[in-house]
C-alpha positions in Angstrom: 77.2 -70.7 -189.2 76.9 -73.8 -188.7 79.3 -77.3 -189.6 78.6 -79.2 -192.4 78.1 -83.1 -191.9 77.5 -86.3 -193.2 76.2 -90.0 -191.9 77.7 -91.9 -193.4 77.7 -96.4 -191.7 80.2 -97.8 -189.5 80.5 -101.8 -188.4 81.7 -102.7 -185.0 85.6 -102.2 -184.6 87.1 -105.9 -184.4 84.4 -107.3 -185.3 84.0 -110.0 -188.2 82.2 -108.9 -191.1 80.8 -106.1 -189.1 79.0 -106.2 -186.7 75.8 -104.8 -185.9 76.6 -101.5 -188.6 74.6 -97.7 -187.0 75.0 -94.2 -188.9 77.7 -91.3 -187.1 78.0 -88.2 -187.6 81.2 -87.1 -189.6 82.2 -83.5 -190.4 82.6 -82.4 -194.2 85.1 -79.6 -194.5 84.1 -76.7 -197.2 87.7 -75.5 -198.1 91.2 -74.4 -196.4 91.9 -71.1 -195.3 96.0 -70.3 -196.0 98.3 -67.7 -194.3 96.9 -64.8 -197.0 93.3 -65.9 -196.3 93.8 -65.7 -192.7 95.9 -62.0 -193.0 92.9 -60.5 -195.4 90.5 -61.5 -193.0 92.7 -59.8 -189.8 92.8 -56.8 -192.0 89.4 -56.4 -192.3 89.2 -55.9 -188.0 93.3 -53.7 -188.0 94.0 -51.4 -189.1 97.8 -52.7 -189.4 98.7 -53.6 -193.5 99.0 -56.3 -194.5 102.9 -56.5 -194.4 102.4 -56.1 -190.9 100.1 -58.5 -190.2 101.8 -61.2 -191.8 105.5 -60.1 -190.3 104.0 -61.3 -186.7 101.8 -64.0 -187.8 105.8 -65.2 -189.7 106.9 -64.4 -185.7 104.8 -66.0 -184.2 105.1 -69.3 -185.8 108.6 -68.9 -184.8 108.2 -68.1 -181.3 105.7 -71.3 -180.8 108.0 -73.5 -182.4 111.3 -72.3 -179.9 108.9 -72.5 -177.3 107.7 -75.9 -178.1 111.0 -77.3 -179.1 112.2 -76.6 -175.5 109.2 -78.7 -173.9 107.2 -75.0 -173.0 103.5 -75.5 -172.8 102.2 -72.3 -175.4 99.1 -69.9 -173.9 97.6 -68.3 -176.7 94.8 -66.8 -174.3 91.8 -67.0 -175.7 93.1 -69.0 -178.6 93.6 -72.1 -176.8 97.5 -73.4 -175.3 99.8 -75.8 -177.8 102.2 -78.0 -175.8 104.4 -80.7 -177.3 103.5 -84.8 -176.3 106.0 -87.4 -176.9 105.5 -91.1 -176.9 107.6 -94.2 -176.2 107.7 -98.0 -175.8 108.6 -98.5 -172.3 112.2 -100.3 -171.2 112.7 -102.5 -168.3 114.8 -100.5 -166.1 114.8 -96.4 -166.1 118.6 -97.1 -167.4 117.6 -99.3 -170.3 115.3 -97.1 -171.9 117.1 -94.9 -174.9 116.0 -92.0 -175.7 117.2 -92.3 -179.1 115.3 -95.4 -180.6 112.6 -95.6 -177.5 110.7 -92.5 -178.2 108.6 -93.1 -180.5 106.2 -90.7 -181.3 106.8 -86.5 -181.3 104.1 -84.7 -181.9 101.9 -81.0 -180.4 98.3 -80.9 -179.0 96.0 -77.5 -178.8 93.7 -77.1 -176.4 90.7 -74.2 -177.9 90.1 -71.6 -175.3 87.0 -70.8 -174.0 85.4 -68.8 -176.1 86.4 -71.7 -179.1 84.5 -74.1 -177.7 82.0 -72.3 -177.2 81.7 -71.3 -180.5 81.6 -74.4 -182.0 79.1 -76.0 -180.3 76.7 -72.8 -180.8 77.1 -73.1 -184.5 74.7 -75.1 -185.3 74.6 -78.2 -188.0 73.5 -78.7 -191.4 73.7 -82.0 -193.1 74.7 -81.9 -196.0 73.9 -84.7 -198.8 
């Protein structure tokens, strides 16, 4: 396992002409995994059949959606946590705040579990050209 990256030259933000340019690592994605790919991989570690695994994943998605819409933090033990987040514009007073027009963004945040973070930290790196 190795996290693939490339180097990219970037200028200083907010400086006309870019200012002093420096090199930064930027991740290089190596494809995607969809539900079918995940199901195939899970089958290797489980006695469950493909339809059973897929059913559990779809049910988990539905339960997570409901929980997040109910303002709950979803803790998936070693996988990590999902939690709802919002951002809004300001109001001069509490009474003047109108959620419908002032809440600008609704999002879901993810905080990885310790095992996932440890795996990522220990994966190593491989420079791609």
